[in-house]
C-alpha positions as CSV (number, residue, x, y, z in Angstrom):
1,X,28.1,162.4,9.4
2,X,30.2,159.2,9.6
3,X,28.8,155.9,8.7
4,X,28.3,153.6,11.7
5,X,29.8,150.1,11.3
6,X,27.1,147.6,10.6
7,X,26.7,145.0,13.3
8,X,26.8,141.4,12.1
9,X,23.6,139.7,13.1
10,X,24.2,136.5,14.9
11,X,22.4,133.5,13.6
12,X,20.4,131.0,15.6
13,X,23.3,128.5,15.1
14,X,25.7,131.1,16.5
15,X,23.6,131.7,19.6
16,X,23.1,127.9,20.1
17,X,26.8,127.2,19.9
18,X,27.5,130.1,22.4
19,X,25.0,128.7,24.8
20,X,26.5,125.2,24.6
21,X,30.0,126.6,25.3
22,X,28.6,128.5,28.4
23,X,27.1,125.3,29.7
24,X,30.3,123.2,29.1
25,X,32.4,125.8,30.9
26,X,30.0,126.0,33.8
27,X,29.9,122.2,34.2
28,X,33.7,122.0,34.0
29,X,34.0,124.7,36.7
30,X,31.5,122.8,39.0
31,X,33.1,119.4,38.5
32,X,36.4,120.9,39.8
33,X,34.7,122.8,42.7
34,X,32.1,120.4,44.0
35,X,32.7,117.1,42.1
36,X,30.5,114.7,40.2
37,X,28.2,113.8,43.0
38,X,27.4,117.5,43.8
39,X,26.8,118.5,40.2
40,X,23.2,118.9,39.0
41,X,21.7,120.3,35.9
42,X,20.1,123.1,38.0
43,X,23.4,124.3,39.5
44,X,25.1,124.1,36.1
45,X,22.4,126.3,34.6
46,X,22.7,128.7,37.5
47,X,26.5,128.8,37.1
48,X,26.1,129.5,33.4
49,X,23.5,132.3,34.0
50,X,20.9,130.3,32.1
51,X,17.6,128.6,32.9
52,X,17.3,124.8,33.4
53,X,15.0,124.9,30.4
54,X,17.7,126.3,28.2
55,X,20.1,123.6,29.5
56,X,17.7,120.8,28.8
57,X,17.1,122.1,25.3
58,X,20.8,121.4,24.5
59,X,21.4,118.5,26.9
60,X,18.3,116.5,27.8
61,X,20.2,114.6,30.5
62,X,23.0,115.2,33.0
63,X,25.0,112.4,31.4
64,X,24.7,113.8,27.9
65,X,26.1,117.1,29.3
66,X,28.9,115.4,31.1
67,X,30.1,113.3,28.2
68,X,30.0,116.4,26.0
69,X,32.2,118.1,28.5
70,X,34.5,115.0,28.4
71,X,34.7,115.0,24.6
72,X,35.3,118.8,24.5
73,X,38.2,118.6,27.0
74,X,39.7,115.5,25.4
75,X,39.5,117.1,21.9
76,X,41.3,120.1,23.2
77,X,44.1,118.0,24.7
78,X,44.4,116.0,21.5
79,X,44.5,119.2,19.3
80,X,47.1,120.9,21.5
81,X,49.5,117.9,21.6
82,X,49.6,117.7,17.8
83,X,50.8,121.3,17.7
84,X,53.8,120.7,20.0
85,X,57.1,121.1,18.2
86,X,59.5,122.1,20.9
87,X,59.3,118.9,22.9
88,X,61.8,117.4,20.5
89,X,64.6,118.8,18.4
90,X,66.8,117.1,15.7
91,X,65.3,113.7,16.5
92,X,66.0,113.9,20.3
93,X,63.2,114.1,22.9
94,X,63.5,116.9,25.4
95,X,62.4,115.0,28.5
96,X,62.4,118.1,30.7
97,X,60.0,120.0,28.4
98,X,57.9,116.9,27.9
99,X,57.4,116.4,31.6
100,X,56.5,120.1,32.1
101,X,54.2,120.1,29.1
102,X,52.3,117.0,30.4
103,X,52.1,118.5,33.9
104,X,50.7,121.7,32.4
105,X,47.9,119.6,30.8
106,X,47.2,116.9,33.3
107,X,48.1,118.8,36.4
108,X,45.8,121.6,35.5
109,X,42.8,121.8,37.9
110,X,40.6,122.0,34.9
111,X,41.6,118.5,33.9
112,X,40.1,117.3,37.1
113,X,36.7,117.5,35.4
114,X,37.7,114.5,33.3
115,X,38.7,112.5,36.4
116,X,35.3,113.3,38.0
117,X,33.5,112.2,34.9
118,X,35.4,108.9,34.4
119,X,35.3,108.0,38.1
120,X,31.7,109.2,38.6
121,X,30.4,107.1,35.7
122,X,32.5,104.0,36.2
123,X,29.4,102.0,37.4
124,X,27.2,103.4,34.7
125,X,28.2,101.2,31.8
126,X,24.8,101.6,30.1
127,X,25.1,105.4,29.8
128,X,28.9,105.6,29.2
129,X,29.2,105.9,25.4
130,X,31.9,104.3,23.3
131,X,33.1,107.9,22.8
132,X,35.2,107.6,25.9
133,X,37.2,104.6,24.9
134,X,37.3,105.7,21.3
135,X,38.7,109.1,22.4
136,X,41.3,107.5,24.6
137,X,42.5,105.3,21.8
138,X,42.6,108.2,19.4
139,X,44.8,110.2,21.8
140,X,47.1,107.2,22.2
141,X,47.5,106.9,18.4
142,X,48.3,110.6,18.1
143,X,51.0,110.3,20.7
144,X,52.5,107.4,18.8
145,X,52.5,109.2,15.4
146,X,53.9,112.3,17.0
147,X,56.9,110.2,18.4
148,X,57.4,108.6,15.0
149,X,57.5,112.0,13.3
150,X,59.7,113.9,15.7
151,X,61.9,111.4,17.5
152,X,64.5,108.9,16.3
153,X,63.8,105.6,18.1
154,X,65.8,103.0,16.2
155,X,65.1,99.4,17.2
156,X,63.7,100.5,20.6
157,X,60.6,102.1,19.2
158,X,58.2,100.1,21.4
159,X,60.3,100.8,24.5
160,X,60.5,104.5,23.9
161,X,56.8,104.7,23.3
162,X,56.2,102.8,26.5
163,X,58.4,105.3,28.3
164,X,56.2,108.1,27.0
165,X,53.2,106.2,28.3
166,X,54.9,105.7,31.7
167,X,55.6,109.4,31.9
168,X,51.9,110.1,31.4
169,X,50.9,107.5,34.0
170,X,53.2,109.1,36.5
171,X,52.0,112.6,35.7
172,X,48.3,111.6,36.1
173,X,49.1,109.9,39.4
174,X,50.9,113.0,40.6
175,X,47.9,115.1,39.6
176,X,45.7,113.1,42.0
177,X,47.9,114.2,44.8
178,X,46.2,117.5,44.6
179,X,43.6,115.9,46.9
180,X,46.1,115.9,49.7
181,X,48.7,118.5,48.9
182,X,48.4,122.1,47.8
183,X,52.0,123.4,48.0
184,X,53.5,123.8,44.6
185,X,57.0,123.0,46.1
186,X,55.7,119.4,46.7
187,X,54.9,118.9,43.1
188,X,58.0,120.6,41.9
189,X,60.2,118.2,43.8
190,X,58.5,115.2,42.3
191,X,58.5,116.6,38.8
192,X,62.3,117.0,39.1
193,X,62.7,113.4,40.3
194,X,60.5,112.2,37.4
195,X,62.5,114.1,34.9
196,X,65.7,112.6,36.2
197,X,64.3,109.1,36.1
198,X,62.8,109.4,32.6
199,X,65.9,111.1,31.2
200,X,68.2,108.3,32.4
201,X,66.0,105.6,30.9
202,X,65.7,107.5,27.6
203,X,69.4,108.0,27.4
204,X,69.9,104.3,28.0
205,X,67.4,103.3,25.3
206,X,68.9,105.6,22.7
207,X,72.4,104.5,23.5
208,X,71.3,100.8,23.3
209,X,69.7,101.5,19.9
210,X,72.8,103.2,18.6
211,X,71.1,106.5,18.1
212,X,74.1,108.9,18.5
213,X,73.9,111.2,15.5
214,X,71.7,114.3,15.6
215,X,68.9,114.4,13.0
216,X,69.6,117.3,10.6
217,X,67.1,120.2,10.6
218,X,64.5,120.1,7.8
219,X,66.4,122.7,5.7
220,X,69.6,120.7,6.0
221,X,67.8,117.5,5.0
222,X,66.5,119.1,1.9
223,X,69.9,120.3,0.9
224,X,71.4,116.8,1.3
225,X,68.9,115.6,-1.3
226,X,70.0,118.1,-4.0
């Protein structure tokens, strides 16, 4: 007779965390499908396969649920960006990869949930927590530190950071075009144009700053110190 593997009993905290994740996913899906105005706690609970009582136990109000969704998605964007290492090599920004990466994040239909929350609550200043502005500023700071760590900017540090910000502005604007266009070829054309424009500006800035040498790889830098 073989021993059966013992099942690990889930704690109440585990079950609670799992339920919250279910509700966040359900709200994210509905924000994309039916938008902010169509979303109710009742249809979120139904989408999650839970009761409204279970939802209100975790999120007493619709706004509390929505801002938790916002914080969850923003945290995921922030965490993912800090792990990106192939967007720059030897101190040089790879504009093509950068544009594609940002489009993968901000052009994703799931990101639409953030737009719905920000636009839907723009007139609700009293319920919109400081979490929103704090999170936006945190993401901006992470992007700046990432550039400093991975990209040689010389005297044009501010201009290159602004170029990164402009790239994001353009990508976010293009993502809103999903309201009117569904064909991927449409987005592909504009992504190629954006890449060309940003690449030309980046090359001009690095040339002006006198950044012509390639930063040695980490191993090579360590050798040079010995």
